[in-house]
Each structure stands twice: as structure tokens, then as C-alpha cells.
C-alpha positions in Angstrom: 1.2 -12.3 20.4 4.4 -13.1 18.5 4.5 -9.5 17.1 3.7 -6.3 19.0 4.3 -2.6 18.9 7.5 -0.9 20.1 7.6 0.6 23.6 6.5 4.2 24.0 4.5 4.3 20.7 1.5 6.6 20.8 0.0 6.0 17.3 0.1 3.4 14.5 0.1 3.7 10.7 -0.4 0.8 8.4 0.4 0.4 4.8 -2.4 -1.6 3.0 -1.1 -3.6 0.1 1.4 -6.3 1.3 1.0 -5.1 4.9 -2.6 -5.3 6.1 -3.8 -7.2 3.0 -2.0 -9.9 1.0 -2.9 -8.2 -2.3 0.4 -8.1 -4.1 0.0 -11.4 -6.0 -3.3 -10.1 -7.4 -2.0 -6.6 -8.1 0.8 -8.4 -10.1 -1.7 -10.4 -12.0 -3.7 -7.2 -12.7 -0.7 -5.4 -14.1 0.6 -8.5 -15.9 -2.7 -9.1 -17.8 -3.2 -5.4 -18.5 0.4 -5.0 -19.8 -0.1 -8.1 -22.0 -3.1 -6.5 -23.7 -0.8 -3.7 -24.8 2.0 -6.0 -26.0 4.2 -5.7 -22.9 5.6 -8.7 -21.0 6.0 -7.2 -17.6 8.0 -9.2 -15.0 7.8 -9.3 -11.2 11.1 -7.4 -10.7 9.6 -4.4 -12.4 6.6 -4.3 -10.0 8.7 -5.1 -6.9 10.9 -2.0 -7.7 7.8 0.2 -7.6 6.0 -1.5 -4.8 4.1 1.2 -2.9 3.8 3.5 -5.8 0.3 4.6 -7.1 -1.0 3.3 -10.4 -0.2 6.5 -12.3 3.5 6.1 -11.4 3.6 2.4 -12.3 1.8 3.0 -15.6 4.2 5.9 -16.5 7.3 3.7 -15.8 5.8 0.8 -17.7 5.3 2.9 -20.8 8.8 4.4 -20.5 10.6 1.1 -19.7 9.0 -0.9 -22.5 9.3 1.9 -25.1 5.5 2.4 -25.6 5.5 6.3 -25.5 2.9 7.6 -28.0 1.3 4.2 -28.4 -0.6 3.8 -25.1 -1.9 6.3 -22.6 -1.4 6.1 -18.9 -5.2 6.1 -18.3 -5.7 3.2 -20.7 -3.3 1.0 -18.8 -4.7 2.0 -15.4 -8.3 1.3 -16.5 -7.4 -2.1 -17.8 -5.3 -2.9 -14.7 -8.3 -2.0 -12.4 -10.6 -4.1 -14.6 -8.3 -7.1 -14.3 -7.6 -6.6 -10.5 -11.3 -6.4 -9.9 -11.6 -10.0 -11.0 -9.2 -11.2 -8.3 -9.9 -8.7 -5.5 -12.5 -11.0 -3.7 -9.7 -13.5 -3.1 -7.6 -11.0 -1.0 -7.0 -12.1 2.6 -5.7 -10.1 5.6 -2.1 -10.5 6.8 -3.1 -12.1 10.1 -0.3 -10.9 12.4 -0.8 -7.3 11.2 -4.6 -7.5 11.4 -4.2 -8.9 14.9 -2.4 -5.8 16.0 -5.1 -3.6 14.5 -7.8 -5.4 16.5 -5.6 -5.4 19.7 -5.0 -1.6 19.6 -8.3 -0.4 18.1 -9.8 2.1 20.5 -6.5 2.1 22.5 -4.2 4.1 20.2 -4.9 6.3 17.2 -4.5 4.4 14.0 -4.4 5.2 10.3 -3.9 3.6 6.9 -1.3 5.3 4.7 -1.2 3.8 1.2 -0.3 4.6 -2.4 -3.5 2.9 -3.6 -6.5 4.5 -5.2 -9.2 5.4 -2.7 -12.0 3.3 -4.2 -9.8 0.2 -4.4 -8.4 0.8 -0.9 -11.9 1.0 0.7 -13.0 -2.1 -1.1 -9.9 -4.1 0.0 -10.5 -2.9 3.7 -14.1 -4.1 3.4 -13.0 -7.5 1.9 -10.5 -8.2 4.7 -12.9 -7.0 7.4 -11.0 -4.0 8.7 -12.8 -1.1 7.2 -14.5 -0.1 10.5 -11.2 -0.1 12.3 -9.9 3.0 10.6 -11.4 6.5 10.6 -8.2 7.9 8.9 -7.3 6.5 5.5 -4.8 8.5 3.4 -4.5 7.4 -0.2 -2.8 8.5 -3.4 -5.9 10.7 -4.0 -5.1 12.7 -0.9 -1.5 13.7 -1.4 0.7 15.5 -4.0 3.9 13.6 -3.3 4.0 9.8 -3.2 6.2 7.3 -1.3 9.2 7.5 -0.8 8.2 11.1 0.0 6.9 11.3 3.6 3.8 13.3 2.8 1.4 10.3 3.1 2.6 9.4 6.6 2.9 13.0 7.8 -0.7 13.6 6.7 -1.7 10.6 8.8 0.2 11.9 11.8 -1.5 15.3 11.4 -5.0 13.8 11.2 -4.2 11.5 14.2 -2.8 14.5 16.1 0.3 12.5 17.2 3.9 13.6 16.9 5.7 11.7 14.1 8.5 10.5 16.4 5.9 8.7 18.5 4.3 6.8 15.6 5.2 3.3 14.5 4.7 2.6 10.8 4.1 -1.0 9.5 5.2 -1.4 5.9 6.5 -4.1 3.5 7.8 -2.0 0.5 11.1 -0.3 0.3 9.5 3.0 -0.9 7.2 3.0 2.1 9.9 2.1 4.6 12.0 5.0 3.2 9.0 7.3 3.5 8.5 6.4 7.1 12.1 7.0 7.9 12.0 10.4 6.2 8.9 11.2 8.3 11.0 10.6 11.4 8.8 7.7 12.5 9.5 4.3 14.0 9.7 1.8 11.2 8.7 -1.9 11.2 9.1 -4.1 8.1 6.4 -6.8 8.1 7.6 -8.6 5.0 9.1 -11.4 7.2 5.9 -11.8 9.2 4.3 -13.9 6.5 5.0 -15.5 3.2 5.2 -12.3 1.2 7.3 -13.8 -1.7 5.0 -13.2 -4.7 
């Protein structure tokens, strides 16, 4: 395999969007179309800056950045974004070099998914890319109080895996997630160069 885990690693944590699954072009389309409905012309730079954040954080920033306070609710934008993303979700494909690692180490090392996504969407994406049955531990934005770059998501994974954080390798693509993994004291691997992640 071209890519493998670091020596001495005893557990693996994978981000989902942009790491296990090539979802970011479709998440962008979802946000773009949802924003347009409310008179906002959102660009890619805006979403890239918040890559790894849950929908509530993105929607809050969207309203603030584009001066729509009092005009639109966070829930309205999130509902519309989910509706739009649902149209594209079936097109999502796994990021092959990362998925290959999951299959290689399944049953060999403890593994978890640590993501800022909403649980329902996360489970559906894992099903679509054929990896749902590879993970017993999936920590989503529904399971934590503090989101990336706070380390809570990854530390919760470590606790559930019963592996010391210093012995865990985290696979990530977003700067917020990479920072969260560093703050958690884990070994950090940026997978954005492993495939064409330029959305």
C-alpha cells in the first residue's frame, strides 16, 4: 500500500467528510443552494474556512457574515441544506486510500469515526460508501458539547476505544480537525494530498 499507519500506533480515528468519503463537493452544493434560497451568494472560501464544523456553526457564521441576522433562522438554513444535500448524497464515493486502511486494520486495531457531521447524515454516508459495518464507534456533533478544533470529539473516541491518545493516529483533511487532533495529543495525518481533494 502506498499509504500506511505510523509505527507504534495502537488505535485509528478517521474524520468522515473529505477523509473517508469524498463528500465536500456535495456539501458545498448543499450549502450553496440553501444559501441562494435565502439571498446569500456563498463562496467556497467561506466553507473551506469552516471545514469540519457542524451545520449549526456554519449556519450561524453564514447569517453573521452575510448580514442576515433577524431575517433567517439557523434551523431554516440547516433544514434547507440537508434537503439539498440529500439530492446529491447517493453520488458520494469513498476516498480509496483511506478506505483501504480501514479494511486492512479492521479487527486488527480499534477504530473510530470522529466527525462534526450530524449523526443521521453520517450513518447514511457510511452506508453509501460501504464502511458502516467497519465502525462500532462513531462520535458525531450530536455526541459532544465542543466541536473541532476543540479535542473533545477525538478524546471521546479514545475513551470509547480504550486507547491512550498518544498511541492514536488521526486521519483528517480539515484544518480544524487537524488542530483538534494535535490538541488531543494524537499522531496526526493530513490525507488531503492522498487524492484530488480540491473542491
